[in-house]
C-alpha positions in Angstrom: 64.7 -46.7 -57.8 63.2 -43.9 -55.6 63.0 -46.2 -52.7 66.7 -47.2 -53.1 67.7 -43.5 -53.4 65.7 -42.8 -50.2 67.4 -45.5 -48.3 70.8 -44.3 -49.6 70.0 -40.7 -48.6 68.9 -41.9 -45.1 72.1 -43.9 -44.7 74.3 -41.0 -45.7 72.5 -38.6 -43.4 72.2 -40.9 -40.4 75.3 -43.1 -40.6 77.0 -43.5 -37.3 80.7 -42.7 -36.5 83.1 -45.6 -35.7 82.6 -47.3 -32.4 79.1 -45.8 -32.0 76.8 -47.7 -29.6 74.9 -50.5 -31.4 71.2 -50.6 -31.6 68.2 -52.0 -33.6 68.1 -51.5 -37.3 66.4 -48.2 -38.3 63.9 -47.6 -41.1 64.3 -44.6 -43.4 62.5 -41.5 -42.1 60.8 -43.4 -39.2 63.9 -44.7 -37.6 63.0 -47.1 -34.8 59.7 -45.5 -34.1 57.8 -48.6 -34.9 59.9 -50.6 -32.4 58.5 -48.6 -29.5 56.1 -50.0 -27.0 53.9 -47.0 -26.4 52.2 -48.5 -23.3 55.3 -49.5 -21.5 58.3 -47.9 -23.3 60.7 -48.4 -20.3 60.1 -52.2 -20.5 60.9 -52.2 -24.2 64.1 -50.4 -23.6 65.0 -52.9 -20.8 64.6 -55.7 -23.4 66.8 -53.9 -25.9 69.4 -53.4 -23.2 69.5 -57.2 -22.8 70.3 -57.5 -26.5 72.6 -54.6 -27.1 74.1 -53.8 -23.7 73.7 -51.0 -21.2 74.7 -48.4 -23.8 72.8 -48.6 -27.0 71.5 -46.4 -29.8 67.9 -45.7 -30.9 66.5 -43.4 -33.6 63.3 -41.4 -33.4 62.8 -40.4 -37.0 66.2 -38.9 -37.9 67.0 -38.0 -34.3 69.6 -40.3 -32.9 69.9 -40.8 -29.1 71.8 -43.2 -26.8 70.0 -44.9 -24.0 71.8 -45.6 -20.7 70.8 -48.6 -18.5 71.8 -50.0 -15.2 73.1 -48.4 -12.0 76.8 -48.3 -12.9 76.4 -46.9 -16.4 73.8 -44.3 -15.2 76.1 -43.2 -12.4 79.0 -42.9 -14.9 76.9 -40.6 -17.1 75.1 -38.5 -14.6 77.6 -38.3 -11.7 81.1 -39.1 -13.0 80.6 -37.2 -16.2 78.2 -34.7 -14.8 79.6 -31.6 -16.5 79.5 -33.4 -19.9 75.9 -34.3 -19.6 74.4 -31.4 -17.7 72.5 -29.7 -20.5 69.2 -30.5 -22.2 69.0 -31.0 -26.0 66.8 -28.9 -28.1 63.2 -30.0 -27.9 60.6 -28.8 -30.4 57.8 -29.3 -27.9 59.6 -27.4 -25.1 60.6 -24.7 -27.6 56.9 -24.1 -28.5 55.8 -24.3 -24.9 58.4 -22.1 -23.3 59.0 -20.0 -26.3 61.8 -17.4 -25.6 61.0 -17.1 -21.9 64.3 -18.5 -20.8 63.0 -22.1 -20.3 62.0 -22.0 -16.7 64.2 -24.2 -14.5 63.6 -27.7 -16.0 64.5 -27.1 -19.7 66.9 -24.1 -19.6 70.7 -24.5 -20.0 73.9 -22.7 -19.2 74.2 -19.7 -17.0 70.4 -19.1 -17.2 69.7 -22.5 -15.8 72.4 -22.2 -13.1 71.0 -18.8 -11.9 67.4 -20.0 -11.9 68.2 -23.3 -10.0 70.4 -21.5 -7.5 67.8 -18.8 -7.0 65.0 -21.3 -6.5 67.0 -23.4 -4.0 68.1 -20.4 -1.9 64.6 -18.8 -2.0 62.7 -22.0 -1.1 65.2 -22.6 1.8 64.6 -19.1 3.1 60.9 -20.0 3.3 61.4 -23.2 5.2 62.6 -25.9 2.8 64.5 -28.4 4.9 63.7 -26.5 8.1 61.3 -27.1 11.0 58.9 -24.5 9.7 58.4 -26.6 6.6 58.0 -29.7 8.7 55.3 -28.0 10.7 53.5 -27.0 7.5 53.4 -30.6 6.4 52.2 -31.8 9.8 49.3 -29.3 9.7 48.4 -30.6 6.2 48.5 -34.2 7.6 45.8 -33.3 10.0 43.7 -31.7 7.2 44.2 -34.9 5.1 43.3 -37.2 8.0 40.1 -35.2 8.7 39.1 -35.3 5.0 39.6 -39.1 4.8 37.5 -39.5 8.0 34.5 -37.8 6.2 34.2 -40.9 4.0 33.3 -43.0 7.1 34.9 -46.2 5.8 33.2 -46.0 2.4 35.4 -46.5 -0.8 37.0 -43.3 -2.0 39.6 -42.3 -4.6 42.8 -41.2 -2.9 44.4 -39.6 -6.0 42.6 -36.3 -5.7 43.1 -36.0 -2.0 46.8 -36.8 -2.2 47.3 -34.3 -5.1 45.6 -31.6 -3.1 47.5 -32.3 0.1 50.9 -32.5 -1.5 50.4 -29.5 -3.8 49.4 -27.4 -0.8 52.9 -27.7 0.5 54.6 -26.4 -2.7 51.8 -23.8 -3.0 52.7 -22.4 0.4 56.3 -22.1 -0.6 55.6 -20.6 -4.1 52.6 -18.5 -3.5 52.1 -18.3 0.2 48.7 -20.1 0.5 47.0 -23.4 0.6 43.7 -24.6 -1.0 40.8 -26.4 0.6 39.9 -29.9 -0.5 36.5 -28.6 -1.5 38.0 -26.0 -3.9 36.6 -27.1 -7.2 38.7 -24.8 -9.3 41.9 -26.0 -7.7 40.8 -29.7 -8.1 40.2 -29.0 -11.8 43.6 -27.5 -12.2 45.2 -30.5 -10.5 43.3 -32.8 -12.8 44.7 -30.9 -15.8 48.1 -31.1 -14.3 47.9 -34.9 -14.1 46.6 -35.1 -17.7 49.5 -32.9 -18.9 52.1 -35.2 -17.2 50.6 -38.1 -19.1 50.4 -36.4 -22.5 54.0 -35.1 -22.3 55.2 -38.7 -22.0 52.7 -40.1 -24.5 53.1 -41.1 -28.1 51.7 -37.7 -29.2 54.5 -35.9 -27.4 57.1 -38.1 -29.1 55.5 -37.6 -32.4 55.8 -33.9 -31.9 59.5 -34.3 -31.0 60.1 -36.5 -34.1 57.9 -34.7 -36.7 57.3 -31.1 -35.4 56.6 -29.9 -38.9 53.7 -32.3 -39.1 52.3 -31.9 -35.6 52.2 -28.1 -35.8 49.5 -28.5 -38.5 47.3 -30.6 -36.3 44.5 -28.9 -34.3 45.1 -29.1 -31.1 49.4 -14.4 -12.8 51.0 -13.0 -10.2 50.3 -9.6 -8.6 52.7 -6.8 -7.8 50.2 -4.5 -6.2 50.9 -5.4 -2.6 54.5 -6.4 -3.0 56.8 -5.3 -0.1 60.4 -5.5 -1.3 61.6 -5.6 2.4 59.3 -8.5 3.3 58.8 -11.1 0.6 56.2 -13.7 1.5 57.0 -16.5 -0.9 58.9 -17.5 -4.0 56.8 -15.3 -6.3 57.5 -12.2 -4.2 61.2 -13.0 -4.2 61.2 -13.4 -7.9 59.5 -10.1 -8.5 62.0 -8.4 -6.3 64.8 -10.1 -8.2 63.3 -8.8 -11.4 63.6 -5.2 -10.2 67.2 -5.8 -9.3 68.1 -7.5 -12.6 66.3 -5.4 -15.2 69.1 -5.7 -17.7 70.2 -9.2 -16.8 70.0 -12.2 -19.1 69.4 -14.5 -16.1 65.8 -15.1 -17.0 64.2 -12.8 -14.4 61.2 -11.6 -16.3 57.4 -12.0 -15.8 57.1 -14.7 -18.5 59.8 -16.8 -17.1 58.4 -16.4 -13.6 55.3 -18.1 -14.8 57.3 -21.0 -16.2 59.6 -21.3 -13.2 56.6 -21.3 -10.8 54.9 -24.0 -13.0 58.1 -26.1 -13.0 58.1 -26.0 -9.2 54.4 -26.8 -9.0 54.9 -29.8 -11.4 57.9 -31.1 -9.5 56.4 -30.5 -6.1 53.0 -32.2 -6.7 52.7 -35.0 -9.2 55.5 -37.4 -8.3 55.1 -37.2 -4.5 51.3 -37.7 -4.8 51.8 -40.6 -7.1 54.3 -42.2 -4.8 51.7 -42.0 -2.0 49.1 -43.7 -4.2 51.5 -46.6 -5.0 52.1 -46.8 -1.2 48.5 -47.6 -0.6 48.4 -50.1 -3.3 51.4 -52.1 -2.1 50.5 -51.8 1.6 47.0 -53.1 0.8 48.4 -56.0 -1.3 50.9 -56.7 1.5 48.8 -56.3 4.7 51.6 -57.9 6.8 53.9 -55.0 5.8 51.2 -52.5 6.7 50.6 -54.1 10.1 54.3 -54.3 10.9 54.9 -50.7 10.1 51.9 -49.7 12.2 53.2 -51.7 15.1 56.5 -49.9 14.9 54.8 -46.5 14.6 52.5 -47.3 17.6 55.6 -48.3 19.7 57.6 -45.2 18.9 55.1 -42.5 18.4 51.7 -43.8 19.5 48.4 -42.8 17.8 47.9 -39.3 19.0 51.1 -37.3 18.5 51.9 -36.3 14.8 55.2 -37.6 13.5 58.3 -35.5 13.1 61.4 -36.1 11.1 63.3 -36.8 14.3 61.2 -40.0 14.6 62.7 -41.4 11.4 65.8 -42.7 13.1 63.7 -44.7 15.4 61.4 -46.1 12.7 63.8 -48.1 10.5 61.2 -50.6 9.2 58.8 -47.9 8.2 61.6 -45.9 6.6 62.5 -49.0 4.7 58.9 -49.3 3.5 58.9 -45.7 2.3 62.2 -46.3 0.3 61.0 -49.6 -1.2 57.8 -47.9 -2.4 59.9 -45.3 -4.1 61.9 -48.1 -5.8 59.1 -50.4 -6.9 56.7 -47.5 -7.7 59.1 -46.6 -10.5 57.5 -43.1 -10.8 59.8 -41.7 -13.5 60.9 -44.7 -15.5 62.6 -42.6 -18.2 64.7 -39.7 -17.2 64.7 -36.5 -19.2 67.1 -36.2 -22.0 70.7 -34.8 -21.6 73.1 -33.8 -24.4 76.8 -34.3 -24.6 78.7 -31.0 -24.5 81.8 -32.7 -25.9 83.1 -35.9 -27.4 83.3 -38.6 -24.8 82.9 -42.4 -24.2 80.4 -44.5 -22.3 80.9 -48.2 -21.8 83.7 -48.1 -24.2 81.6 -46.6 -27.0 82.2 -43.2 -28.7 79.5 -40.5 -27.9 80.0 -37.5 -30.2 79.4 -34.0 -29.0 75.7 -33.1 -29.4 74.4 -36.6 -28.9 71.3 -36.9 -26.8 71.3 -39.5 -24.0 68.3 -40.9 -22.1 69.1 -42.5 -18.7 66.5 -45.3 -18.1 65.9 -44.9 -14.4 63.6 -48.0 -14.4 66.7 -50.1 -15.2 68.5 -48.7 -12.1 65.6 -49.3 -9.7 65.3 -52.9 -11.0 69.0 -53.6 -11.7 69.5 -57.4 -11.0 73.1 -56.7 -10.0 72.1 -54.2 -7.3 68.8 -55.6 -5.8 68.4 -59.0 -4.2 64.7 -59.4 -5.4 64.2 -56.6 -7.9 60.8 -57.6 -9.1 59.4 -58.1 -5.6 58.0 -55.6 -3.1 60.6 -56.2 -0.3 61.3 -53.5 2.4 64.3 -55.8 3.4 66.2 -54.2 0.5 66.7 -51.3 2.9 67.4 -53.2 6.1 70.6 -54.7 7.6 70.3 -58.1 9.2 70.1 -56.4 12.6 67.0 -54.4 11.5 68.8 -51.1 11.1 68.1 -49.0 8.1 70.3 -49.5 5.1 71.0 -46.8 2.6 71.2 -47.9 -1.1 73.0 -45.8 -3.7 71.1 -47.5 -6.5 67.9 -45.9 -5.4 67.7 -43.0 -7.9 64.0 -42.0 -8.1 65.1 -38.3 -8.3 67.8 -38.9 -10.9 71.3 -37.9 -10.0 74.1 -35.4 -10.6 73.8 -31.7 -11.3 70.2 -32.1 -12.6 69.0 -34.1 -9.6 65.4 -33.0 -8.7 65.8 -29.8 -6.6 62.7 -30.8 -4.6 64.3 -34.1 -3.5 64.7 -33.1 0.2 61.1 -31.8 0.4 59.7 -34.9 -1.3 61.5 -37.2 1.1 60.2 -35.3 4.1 56.7 -35.3 2.7 56.7 -39.0 1.9 57.9 -40.0 5.3 55.6 -37.7 7.3 52.5 -38.2 5.2 52.8 -42.0 5.1 53.5 -42.3 8.9 50.6 -39.9 9.6 48.2 -42.0 7.4 49.3 -45.4 8.9 49.1 -43.9 12.4 45.5 -43.0 11.9 44.1 -45.6 9.5 44.2 -49.1 8.2 43.7 -49.2 4.5 42.0 -52.0 2.6 39.7 -52.9 -0.3 36.6 -55.1 -0.5 36.9 -58.8 -1.1 37.4 -59.5 -4.8 38.9 -56.1 -5.6 42.3 -56.5 -7.2 44.6 -53.4 -7.3 46.7 -53.3 -10.5 50.4 -52.6 -10.4 51.1 -52.2 -14.1 50.4 -48.5 -14.1 49.8 -45.9 -16.8 53.0 -44.4 -18.2 53.4 -40.8 -19.3 56.2 -38.6 -18.0 55.4 -40.3 -14.7 54.0 -43.8 -14.1 50.7 -43.5 -12.2 48.4 -46.2 -10.9 45.2 -47.0 -12.8 42.3 -45.2 -11.1 41.3 -47.1 -7.9 39.4 -46.7 -4.7 40.3 -47.7 -1.1 38.6 -47.9 2.2 40.1 -46.5 5.4 39.3 -47.8 8.9 40.1 -45.5 11.8 42.4 -47.3 14.2 
């Protein structure tokens, strides 16, 4: 009897409105939690989309959400209905982490989010984002990375730590006005913890916290103002501190606690995904040596092996540019986009989406959409080339999401990926020993990272 009453109570509490998106049958209390593939959740959602369509429902405990798959439907939600789906839903984990700080940039909503995003973009631009000064900063870091790789003298080494250090140095110079040496043990340790955090936030433990926060809470588990010159800010932190002085009574999130979270958000966004993309680049270029050689031949022809690359070279390197874009696609770095919440009643794919419904765009489904890509499951730079060999832009490439919440570091990441990869291929040929097989299945957390691997680099 009690079981029947429990099922009835669950039905009454969680019954869906008319014309709500279909989905797998949910269990009382648990919802569809047991249906999840905790190793490759994006692949499970892809299979469910084949059964229920590109707009389907799913329950984590009693929390209902709608998953969006495919390029056309994702664009409809994130771009065409951008205002409706601009905000983030409440997150127990984020609430405990950010507390009442204002939510940094990533998780905040409303005017506070608009002010912080606008301030971050304008401030980072003033310190070189998208300008030649930033390009020069990246080119200098390329030299440091090349020199560090050369110290291994052709012996196997793990590229993950080096790439993390190199890429994070770029955002560090924007945010805090300094870079860190590759021999800095404390910085390397911090980067290691950063990677572990990215995994844990996307793991089953994070979803358990979101679904059952009352249970998980019971499980065990700075900047300086002394030399600040208001007339001459050196970086994002200085600019934020100055803004704090100008907005002491503002509710825009300009306080010391939120500075910590905003700086952390920028550091996360500016390090992990770009570094991970470069790791996938080595894996796919080693597994496809003909692609590596063809890109190197183009680089040699256009730039040579002595001058460092510039962004002006990209127009003359269509094949290499196509390789960079194809790595972003098949690398599938962020397979599940962060949640959004409907600010009003709306429809998607003909289904009713009530106000307050959380939606999750499955970016994996966009990058591997069979209706958009000729060979979606194959590493194929030709996806980004016209028949005459010129570069071809593809709207279905959405590694940075889309719409109003598109990654604010997209421009910087694109610049870094192109310059770093060209600089690496210009100087080295990458390979592994006979019998070593590099895996492409990856480890999925918030981002999808390669299994730990080593490579060898031969100076060209």
